[in-house]
HTML snippet that shows the backbone in 3Dmol.js (N, CA, C, O; Angstrom):
<script src="https://3Dmol.org/build/3Dmol-min.js"></script>
<div id="view" style="width:600px;height:400px;position:relative"></div>
<script>
const pdb = `
ATOM      1  N   MET A   1      85.474  -5.674 151.429  1.00  0.00           N
ATOM      2  CA  MET A   1      86.848  -4.808 151.235  1.00  0.00           C
ATOM      3  C   MET A   1      87.282  -3.702 152.450  1.00  0.00           C
ATOM      4  O   MET A   1      86.453  -2.802 152.587  1.00  0.00           O
ATOM      5  N   VAL A   2      88.134  -3.656 153.101  1.00  0.00           N
ATOM      6  CA  VAL A   2      88.575  -2.568 154.120  1.00  0.00           C
ATOM      7  C   VAL A   2      89.299  -1.459 153.465  1.00  0.00           C
ATOM      8  O   VAL A   2      90.401  -1.653 152.954  1.00  0.00           O
ATOM      9  N   LYS A   3      88.611  -0.081 153.461  1.00  0.00           N
ATOM     10  CA  LYS A   3      89.318   0.783 152.777  1.00  0.00           C
ATOM     11  C   LYS A   3      90.719   1.378 153.653  1.00  0.00           C
ATOM     12  O   LYS A   3      90.763   1.508 154.876  1.00  0.00           O
ATOM     13  N   LYS A   4      91.640   1.642 152.852  1.00  0.00           N
ATOM     14  CA  LYS A   4      92.933   2.067 153.429  1.00  0.00           C
ATOM     15  C   LYS A   4      92.799   3.621 153.456  1.00  0.00           C
ATOM     16  O   LYS A   4      92.348   4.303 152.535  1.00  0.00           O
ATOM     17  N   LYS A   5      93.259   4.071 154.650  1.00  0.00           N
ATOM     18  CA  LYS A   5      93.527   5.551 154.870  1.00  0.00           C
ATOM     19  C   LYS A   5      94.579   5.962 153.894  1.00  0.00           C
ATOM     20  O   LYS A   5      95.587   5.292 153.670  1.00  0.00           O
ATOM     21  N   LYS A   6      94.293   7.087 153.332  1.00  0.00           N
ATOM     22  CA  LYS A   6      95.212   7.837 152.342  1.00  0.00           C
ATOM     23  C   LYS A   6      96.292   8.459 153.137  1.00  0.00           C
ATOM     24  O   LYS A   6      96.039   9.247 154.048  1.00  0.00           O
ATOM     25  N   LYS A   7      97.535   8.102 152.792  1.00  0.00           N
ATOM     26  CA  LYS A   7      98.735   8.875 153.379  1.00  0.00           C
ATOM     27  C   LYS A   7      99.168   9.933 152.771  1.00  0.00           C
ATOM     28  O   LYS A   7      99.334   9.985 151.552  1.00  0.00           O
ATOM     29  N   LYS A   8      99.358  10.734 153.454  1.00  0.00           N
ATOM     30  CA  LYS A   8      99.892  11.825 152.880  1.00  0.00           C
ATOM     31  C   LYS A   8     101.761  11.789 152.316  1.00  0.00           C
ATOM     32  O   LYS A   8     102.398  11.240 153.215  1.00  0.00           O
ATOM     33  N   PRO A   9     102.509  12.127 151.373  1.00  0.00           N
ATOM     34  CA  PRO A   9     103.437  11.849 150.954  1.00  0.00           C
ATOM     35  C   PRO A   9     104.521  12.489 152.242  1.00  0.00           C
ATOM     36  O   PRO A   9     104.349  13.621 152.695  1.00  0.00           O
ATOM     37  N   LYS A  10     105.278  11.863 152.570  1.00  0.00           N
ATOM     38  CA  LYS A  10     106.243  12.090 153.719  1.00  0.00           C
ATOM     39  C   LYS A  10     107.296  13.118 153.228  1.00  0.00           C
ATOM     40  O   LYS A  10     107.996  12.907 152.238  1.00  0.00           O
ATOM     41  N   ILE A  11     107.375  14.404 154.090  1.00  0.00           N
ATOM     42  CA  ILE A  11     108.144  15.155 153.878  1.00  0.00           C
ATOM     43  C   ILE A  11     109.750  15.068 154.473  1.00  0.00           C
ATOM     44  O   ILE A  11     109.794  15.061 155.703  1.00  0.00           O
ATOM     45  N   PRO A  12     110.777  15.016 153.934  1.00  0.00           N
ATOM     46  CA  PRO A  12     112.200  14.876 154.256  1.00  0.00           C
ATOM     47  C   PRO A  12     112.237  15.661 155.872  1.00  0.00           C
ATOM     48  O   PRO A  12     111.791  16.785 156.104  1.00  0.00           O
ATOM     49  N   GLU A  13     112.865  14.773 156.834  1.00  0.00           N
ATOM     50  CA  GLU A  13     113.018  15.615 158.191  1.00  0.00           C
ATOM     51  C   GLU A  13     114.007  16.599 157.952  1.00  0.00           C
ATOM     52  O   GLU A  13     114.146  17.367 158.904  1.00  0.00           O
ATOM     53  N   ASN A  14     114.883  16.857 156.782  1.00  0.00           N
ATOM     54  CA  ASN A  14     115.857  17.946 156.902  1.00  0.00           C
ATOM     55  C   ASN A  14     115.051  19.418 156.932  1.00  0.00           C
ATOM     56  O   ASN A  14     115.338  20.404 157.610  1.00  0.00           O
ATOM     57  N   TYR A  15     114.008  19.258 156.026  1.00  0.00           N
ATOM     58  CA  TYR A  15     113.043  20.439 155.690  1.00  0.00           C
ATOM     59  C   TYR A  15     112.460  20.815 156.917  1.00  0.00           C
ATOM     60  O   TYR A  15     112.417  22.018 157.170  1.00  0.00           O
ATOM     61  N   LEU A  16     111.927  19.866 157.860  1.00  0.00           N
ATOM     62  CA  LEU A  16     111.280  20.228 159.185  1.00  0.00           C
ATOM     63  C   LEU A  16     112.177  20.415 160.159  1.00  0.00           C
ATOM     64  O   LEU A  16     111.668  20.728 161.235  1.00  0.00           O
ATOM     65  N   LYS A  17     113.405  20.323 160.140  1.00  0.00           N
ATOM     66  CA  LYS A  17     114.044  20.479 161.175  1.00  0.00           C
ATOM     67  C   LYS A  17     114.141  22.122 161.614  1.00  0.00           C
ATOM     68  O   LYS A  17     114.230  23.140 160.926  1.00  0.00           O
ATOM     69  N   GLY A  18     114.087  21.913 162.982  1.00  0.00           N
ATOM     70  CA  GLY A  18     114.201  23.534 163.652  1.00  0.00           C
ATOM     71  C   GLY A  18     112.958  24.298 163.370  1.00  0.00           C
ATOM     72  O   GLY A  18     113.034  25.527 163.346  1.00  0.00           O
ATOM     73  N   SER A  19     111.793  23.690 163.149  1.00  0.00           N
ATOM     74  CA  SER A  19     110.365  24.672 163.135  1.00  0.00           C
ATOM     75  C   SER A  19     109.819  24.442 164.135  1.00  0.00           C
ATOM     76  O   SER A  19     109.953  23.432 164.825  1.00  0.00           O
ATOM     77  N   LYS A  20     108.893  25.689 164.398  1.00  0.00           N
ATOM     78  CA  LYS A  20     108.071  25.403 165.600  1.00  0.00           C
ATOM     79  C   LYS A  20     106.887  24.589 165.656  1.00  0.00           C
ATOM     80  O   LYS A  20     106.587  24.018 166.704  1.00  0.00           O
ATOM     81  N   ASN A  21     106.125  24.477 164.521  1.00  0.00           N
ATOM     82  CA  ASN A  21     105.101  23.547 164.097  1.00  0.00           C
ATOM     83  C   ASN A  21     105.206  22.810 163.092  1.00  0.00           C
ATOM     84  O   ASN A  21     104.763  23.127 161.988  1.00  0.00           O
ATOM     85  N   ARG A  22     105.842  21.670 163.357  1.00  0.00           N
ATOM     86  CA  ARG A  22     106.137  20.741 162.064  1.00  0.00           C
ATOM     87  C   ARG A  22     105.058  20.400 161.230  1.00  0.00           C
ATOM     88  O   ARG A  22     105.245  20.496 160.017  1.00  0.00           O
ATOM     89  N   ALA A  23     103.937  20.010 161.655  1.00  0.00           N
ATOM     90  CA  ALA A  23     102.750  19.853 160.812  1.00  0.00           C
ATOM     91  C   ALA A  23     102.208  21.043 159.875  1.00  0.00           C
ATOM     92  O   ALA A  23     101.740  20.939 158.742  1.00  0.00           O
ATOM     93  N   ARG A  24     102.373  22.061 160.558  1.00  0.00           N
ATOM     94  CA  ARG A  24     102.138  23.423 159.759  1.00  0.00           C
ATOM     95  C   ARG A  24     103.204  23.835 158.772  1.00  0.00           C
ATOM     96  O   ARG A  24     102.953  24.585 157.829  1.00  0.00           O
ATOM     97  N   LYS A  25     104.128  23.444 158.955  1.00  0.00           N
ATOM     98  CA  LYS A  25     105.254  23.473 157.939  1.00  0.00           C
ATOM     99  C   LYS A  25     105.186  22.682 156.667  1.00  0.00           C
ATOM    100  O   LYS A  25     105.189  23.095 155.508  1.00  0.00           O
ATOM    101  N   ALA A  26     105.108  21.123 157.255  1.00  0.00           N
ATOM    102  CA  ALA A  26     105.027  20.262 156.318  1.00  0.00           C
ATOM    103  C   ALA A  26     103.827  20.451 155.289  1.00  0.00           C
ATOM    104  O   ALA A  26     103.941  20.217 154.086  1.00  0.00           O
ATOM    105  N   ALA A  27     102.573  20.937 155.952  1.00  0.00           N
ATOM    106  CA  ALA A  27     101.241  21.247 154.952  1.00  0.00           C
ATOM    107  C   ALA A  27     101.589  22.373 154.302  1.00  0.00           C
ATOM    108  O   ALA A  27     101.071  22.417 153.186  1.00  0.00           O
ATOM    109  N   GLU A  28     102.432  23.531 154.627  1.00  0.00           N
ATOM    110  CA  GLU A  28     102.503  24.382 153.593  1.00  0.00           C
ATOM    111  C   GLU A  28     103.798  24.129 152.590  1.00  0.00           C
ATOM    112  O   GLU A  28     103.876  24.861 151.604  1.00  0.00           O
ATOM    113  N   ILE A  29     104.596  23.341 152.756  1.00  0.00           N
ATOM    114  CA  ILE A  29     105.559  22.527 151.857  1.00  0.00           C
ATOM    115  C   ILE A  29     104.749  21.871 150.841  1.00  0.00           C
ATOM    116  O   ILE A  29     104.911  22.145 149.652  1.00  0.00           O
ATOM    117  N   ARG A  30     103.694  20.832 151.322  1.00  0.00           N
ATOM    118  CA  ARG A  30     102.905  20.398 150.250  1.00  0.00           C
ATOM    119  C   ARG A  30     101.897  21.074 149.624  1.00  0.00           C
ATOM    120  O   ARG A  30     101.550  20.574 148.554  1.00  0.00           O
ATOM    121  N   ARG A  31     101.312  22.082 149.979  1.00  0.00           N
ATOM    122  CA  ARG A  31     100.795  22.959 149.305  1.00  0.00           C
ATOM    123  C   ARG A  31     101.143  23.622 148.301  1.00  0.00           C
ATOM    124  O   ARG A  31     100.494  23.740 147.262  1.00  0.00           O
ATOM    125  N   THR A  32     102.368  24.177 148.588  1.00  0.00           N
ATOM    126  CA  THR A  32     103.263  24.793 147.816  1.00  0.00           C
ATOM    127  C   THR A  32     103.499  23.998 146.640  1.00  0.00           C
ATOM    128  O   THR A  32     103.046  24.388 145.564  1.00  0.00           O
ATOM    129  N   ALA A  33     104.234  22.801 146.728  1.00  0.00           N
ATOM    130  CA  ALA A  33     104.588  21.714 145.895  1.00  0.00           C
ATOM    131  C   ALA A  33     103.155  21.452 144.978  1.00  0.00           C
ATOM    132  O   ALA A  33     103.293  21.390 143.757  1.00  0.00           O
ATOM    133  N   ASP A  34     101.970  21.321 145.485  1.00  0.00           N
ATOM    134  CA  ASP A  34     100.994  21.284 144.807  1.00  0.00           C
ATOM    135  C   ASP A  34     100.568  22.174 143.679  1.00  0.00           C
ATOM    136  O   ASP A  34     100.278  21.877 142.521  1.00  0.00           O
ATOM    137  N   ALA A  35     100.596  23.208 144.219  1.00  0.00           N
ATOM    138  CA  ALA A  35     100.300  24.540 143.183  1.00  0.00           C
ATOM    139  C   ALA A  35     101.517  24.622 142.248  1.00  0.00           C
ATOM    140  O   ALA A  35     101.244  25.086 141.141  1.00  0.00           O
ATOM    141  N   TYR A  36     102.745  24.289 142.437  1.00  0.00           N
ATOM    142  CA  TYR A  36     103.615  24.298 141.620  1.00  0.00           C
ATOM    143  C   TYR A  36     103.430  23.171 140.332  1.00  0.00           C
ATOM    144  O   TYR A  36     103.668  23.356 139.138  1.00  0.00           O
ATOM    145  N   ARG A  37     102.958  22.036 140.961  1.00  0.00           N
ATOM    146  CA  ARG A  37     102.668  20.943 139.974  1.00  0.00           C
ATOM    147  C   ARG A  37     101.632  21.250 138.889  1.00  0.00           C
ATOM    148  O   ARG A  37     101.743  20.880 137.720  1.00  0.00           O
ATOM    149  N   LYS A  38     100.614  21.960 139.387  1.00  0.00           N
ATOM    150  CA  LYS A  38      99.312  22.331 138.755  1.00  0.00           C
ATOM    151  C   LYS A  38      99.517  23.668 137.674  1.00  0.00           C
ATOM    152  O   LYS A  38      98.783  23.995 136.741  1.00  0.00           O
ATOM    153  N   GLY A  39     100.894  24.367 138.195  1.00  0.00           N
ATOM    154  CA  GLY A  39     101.212  25.577 137.321  1.00  0.00           C
ATOM    155  C   GLY A  39     100.337  26.754 137.896  1.00  0.00           C
ATOM    156  O   GLY A  39      99.954  27.680 137.181  1.00  0.00           O
ATOM    157  N   LEU A  40     100.116  26.677 138.926  1.00  0.00           N
ATOM    158  CA  LEU A  40      99.353  27.857 139.573  1.00  0.00           C
ATOM    159  C   LEU A  40     100.474  28.650 140.090  1.00  0.00           C
ATOM    160  O   LEU A  40     101.622  28.259 140.301  1.00  0.00           O
ATOM    161  N   TYR A  41      99.871  30.080 140.302  1.00  0.00           N
ATOM    162  CA  TYR A  41     100.408  31.230 140.573  1.00  0.00           C
ATOM    163  C   TYR A  41     101.154  30.923 142.012  1.00  0.00           C
ATOM    164  O   TYR A  41     100.506  30.156 142.724  1.00  0.00           O
ATOM    165  N   ILE A  42     102.364  31.373 142.547  1.00  0.00           N
ATOM    166  CA  ILE A  42     102.980  31.045 143.929  1.00  0.00           C
ATOM    167  C   ILE A  42     103.788  32.196 144.292  1.00  0.00           C
ATOM    168  O   ILE A  42     104.938  32.475 143.955  1.00  0.00           O
ATOM    169  N   ASP A  43     102.814  32.929 145.187  1.00  0.00           N
ATOM    170  CA  ASP A  43     103.733  34.136 145.881  1.00  0.00           C
ATOM    171  C   ASP A  43     104.665  33.601 146.832  1.00  0.00           C
ATOM    172  O   ASP A  43     104.482  33.206 147.984  1.00  0.00           O
ATOM    173  N   ILE A  44     106.235  33.697 145.759  1.00  0.00           N
ATOM    174  CA  ILE A  44     107.511  33.334 146.506  1.00  0.00           C
ATOM    175  C   ILE A  44     107.665  34.212 147.831  1.00  0.00           C
ATOM    176  O   ILE A  44     107.984  33.630 148.868  1.00  0.00           O
ATOM    177  N   LYS A  45     107.459  35.529 147.837  1.00  0.00           N
ATOM    178  CA  LYS A  45     107.806  36.316 148.976  1.00  0.00           C
ATOM    179  C   LYS A  45     107.008  35.800 150.180  1.00  0.00           C
ATOM    180  O   LYS A  45     107.609  35.436 151.190  1.00  0.00           O
ATOM    181  N   ALA A  46     105.705  35.759 150.103  1.00  0.00           N
ATOM    182  CA  ALA A  46     104.769  34.912 151.161  1.00  0.00           C
ATOM    183  C   ALA A  46     105.220  33.687 151.706  1.00  0.00           C
ATOM    184  O   ALA A  46     105.173  33.304 152.874  1.00  0.00           O
ATOM    185  N   VAL A  47     105.645  33.150 150.738  1.00  0.00           N
ATOM    186  CA  VAL A  47     106.086  31.558 151.171  1.00  0.00           C
ATOM    187  C   VAL A  47     107.677  31.285 152.041  1.00  0.00           C
ATOM    188  O   VAL A  47     107.998  30.442 152.879  1.00  0.00           O
ATOM    189  N   GLN A  48     108.499  32.506 151.344  1.00  0.00           N
ATOM    190  CA  GLN A  48     109.709  32.668 152.076  1.00  0.00           C
ATOM    191  C   GLN A  48     109.473  33.093 153.547  1.00  0.00           C
ATOM    192  O   GLN A  48     109.980  32.561 154.535  1.00  0.00           O
ATOM    193  N   LYS A  49     108.587  34.181 153.525  1.00  0.00           N
ATOM    194  CA  LYS A  49     108.369  34.850 154.866  1.00  0.00           C
ATOM    195  C   LYS A  49     107.571  33.975 155.765  1.00  0.00           C
ATOM    196  O   LYS A  49     107.572  34.220 156.971  1.00  0.00           O
ATOM    197  N   SER A  50     106.925  33.026 155.311  1.00  0.00           N
ATOM    198  CA  SER A  50     106.256  32.193 156.357  1.00  0.00           C
ATOM    199  C   SER A  50     107.136  30.982 156.785  1.00  0.00           C
ATOM    200  O   SER A  50     106.905  30.404 157.847  1.00  0.00           O
ATOM    201  N   ARG A  51     108.190  30.582 155.921  1.00  0.00           N
ATOM    202  CA  ARG A  51     109.131  29.662 156.275  1.00  0.00           C
ATOM    203  C   ARG A  51     110.202  30.277 157.393  1.00  0.00           C
ATOM    204  O   ARG A  51     110.578  29.714 158.422  1.00  0.00           O
ATOM    205  N   VAL A  52     110.615  31.697 156.860  1.00  0.00           N
ATOM    206  CA  VAL A  52     111.167  32.337 157.973  1.00  0.00           C
ATOM    207  C   VAL A  52     110.783  32.331 159.486  1.00  0.00           C
ATOM    208  O   VAL A  52     111.520  32.075 160.438  1.00  0.00           O
ATOM    209  N   ASN A  53     109.386  32.691 159.491  1.00  0.00           N
ATOM    210  CA  ASN A  53     108.579  32.958 160.725  1.00  0.00           C
ATOM    211  C   ASN A  53     108.636  31.349 161.346  1.00  0.00           C
ATOM    212  O   ASN A  53     108.887  31.281 162.549  1.00  0.00           O
ATOM    213  N   GLN A  54     108.473  30.366 160.791  1.00  0.00           N
ATOM    214  CA  GLN A  54     108.562  29.143 161.357  1.00  0.00           C
ATOM    215  C   GLN A  54     109.694  28.623 161.988  1.00  0.00           C
ATOM    216  O   GLN A  54     109.666  27.700 162.803  1.00  0.00           O
ATOM    217  N   ASP A  55     110.856  29.316 161.547  1.00  0.00           N
ATOM    218  CA  ASP A  55     112.187  29.007 162.032  1.00  0.00           C
ATOM    219  C   ASP A  55     112.524  29.175 163.417  1.00  0.00           C
ATOM    220  O   ASP A  55     112.499  30.321 163.867  1.00  0.00           O
ATOM    221  N   VAL A  56     112.876  28.094 164.261  1.00  0.00           N
ATOM    222  CA  VAL A  56     113.016  28.364 165.608  1.00  0.00           C
ATOM    223  C   VAL A  56     114.462  28.932 165.917  1.00  0.00           C
ATOM    224  O   VAL A  56     114.722  29.655 166.878  1.00  0.00           O
ATOM    225  N   THR A  57     115.421  28.471 164.901  1.00  0.00           N
ATOM    226  CA  THR A  57     116.913  29.096 165.212  1.00  0.00           C
ATOM    227  C   THR A  57     117.192  30.403 165.093  1.00  0.00           C
ATOM    228  O   THR A  57     118.220  30.896 165.557  1.00  0.00           O
ATOM    229  N   LYS A  58     116.114  31.198 164.330  1.00  0.00           N
ATOM    230  CA  LYS A  58     116.021  32.594 164.121  1.00  0.00           C
ATOM    231  C   LYS A  58     116.678  33.528 165.426  1.00  0.00           C
ATOM    232  O   LYS A  58     116.015  33.485 166.463  1.00  0.00           O
ATOM    233  N   LYS A  59     117.729  34.231 165.439  1.00  0.00           N
ATOM    234  CA  LYS A  59     118.099  34.742 166.320  1.00  0.00           C
ATOM    235  C   LYS A  59     117.650  36.180 165.965  1.00  0.00           C
ATOM    236  O   LYS A  59     117.488  36.616 164.825  1.00  0.00           O
ATOM    237  N   LYS A  60     117.460  36.896 167.224  1.00  0.00           N
ATOM    238  CA  LYS A  60     117.324  38.441 167.329  1.00  0.00           C
ATOM    239  C   LYS A  60     118.376  39.122 167.160  1.00  0.00           C
ATOM    240  O   LYS A  60     119.430  38.844 167.732  1.00  0.00           O
ATOM    241  N   LYS A  61     118.198  40.349 166.153  1.00  0.00           N
ATOM    242  CA  LYS A  61     119.315  40.953 165.940  1.00  0.00           C
ATOM    243  C   LYS A  61     119.909  41.979 167.063  1.00  0.00           C
ATOM    244  O   LYS A  61     119.080  42.750 167.548  1.00  0.00           O
ATOM    245  N   LYS A  62     120.994  42.054 167.438  1.00  0.00           N
ATOM    246  CA  LYS A  62     121.323  43.087 168.378  1.00  0.00           C
ATOM    247  C   LYS A  62     121.446  44.572 167.825  1.00  0.00           C
ATOM    248  O   LYS A  62     121.784  44.691 166.648  1.00  0.00           O
ATOM    249  N   SER A  63     121.258  45.447 168.402  1.00  0.00           N
ATOM    250  CA  SER A  63     121.060  46.783 167.744  1.00  0.00           C
ATOM    251  C   SER A  63     122.941  47.241 167.706  1.00  0.00           C
ATOM    252  O   SER A  63     123.873  46.777 168.363  1.00  0.00           O
ATOM    253  N   THR A  64     122.913  48.181 166.781  1.00  0.00           N
ATOM    254  CA  THR A  64     124.296  48.214 166.505  1.00  0.00           C
ATOM    255  C   THR A  64     124.593  49.701 166.745  1.00  0.00           C
ATOM    256  O   THR A  64     125.627  50.250 166.366  1.00  0.00           O
ATOM    257  N   LYS A  65     123.540  50.338 167.445  1.00  0.00           N
ATOM    258  CA  LYS A  65     123.751  51.922 167.598  1.00  0.00           C
ATOM    259  C   LYS A  65     124.903  52.098 168.622  1.00  0.00           C
ATOM    260  O   LYS A  65     125.054  51.309 169.555  1.00  0.00           O
ATOM    261  N   ARG A  66     125.551  52.959 168.450  1.00  0.00           N
ATOM    262  CA  ARG A  66     126.588  53.294 169.314  1.00  0.00           C
ATOM    263  C   ARG A  66     126.557  54.895 169.924  1.00  0.00           C
ATOM    264  O   ARG A  66     126.301  55.921 169.295  1.00  0.00           O
ATOM    265  N   SER A  67     126.854  54.768 171.149  1.00  0.00           N
ATOM    266  CA  SER A  67     126.727  56.082 171.678  1.00  0.00           C
ATOM    267  C   SER A  67     127.873  56.845 171.139  1.00  0.00           C
ATOM    268  O   SER A  67     128.949  56.262 171.006  1.00  0.00           O
ATOM    269  N   ASN A  68     127.737  58.239 170.776  1.00  0.00           N
ATOM    270  CA  ASN A  68     128.475  59.251 170.546  1.00  0.00           C
ATOM    271  C   ASN A  68     129.413  59.866 171.346  1.00  0.00           C
ATOM    272  O   ASN A  68     129.050  60.804 172.055  1.00  0.00           O
ATOM    273  N   LYS A  69     130.756  59.431 171.353  1.00  0.00           N
ATOM    274  CA  LYS A  69     131.933  59.842 172.197  1.00  0.00           C
ATOM    275  C   LYS A  69     132.472  60.824 171.681  1.00  0.00           C
ATOM    276  O   LYS A  69     133.039  60.883 170.589  1.00  0.00           O
ATOM    277  N   LYS A  70     132.287  61.771 172.580  1.00  0.00           N
ATOM    278  CA  LYS A  70     133.397  63.321 171.901  1.00  0.00           C
ATOM    279  C   LYS A  70     135.005  63.000 172.283  1.00  0.00           C
ATOM    280  O   LYS A  70     135.559  62.351 173.170  1.00  0.00           O
ATOM    281  N   GLY A  71     135.376  63.660 171.339  1.00  0.00           N
ATOM    282  CA  GLY A  71     137.014  63.486 171.720  1.00  0.00           C
ATOM    283  C   GLY A  71     137.341  64.644 172.441  1.00  0.00           C
ATOM    284  O   GLY A  71     136.503  65.495 172.739  1.00  0.00           O
ATOM    285  N   SER A  72     138.608  64.710 172.752  1.00  0.00           N
ATOM    286  CA  SER A  72     138.904  66.033 173.634  1.00  0.00           C
ATOM    287  C   SER A  72     139.231  67.217 172.892  1.00  0.00           C
ATOM    288  O   SER A  72     139.472  68.269 173.483  1.00  0.00           O
TER     289      SER A  72
END
`;
const viewer = $3Dmol.createViewer("view");
viewer.addModel(pdb, "pdb");
viewer.setStyle({}, {cartoon: {color: "spectrum"}});
viewer.zoomTo();
viewer.render();
</script>
C-alpha cells in the first residue's frame, strides 16, 4: 500500500495576504493555533509583534517634528 503524504491544514488566503514570507507566516499561525488547542501558554505580544513585522503594507511614519518659527 502506498503511503500518502500528510497535508498541512490550509490557511485562508486572507490571513496570508500582504505578508513578506507566506510560508513563515502560515507556519506561525499553525504553531499558535496548535498551542492554543493544547492549552499551552501563548505570548500574545510576541505573536502580535511577529505578525506586524511580516506585514508588507506597513508604512513608515513621517516625523511630525516642526521647526520653531518665531513671531515678530
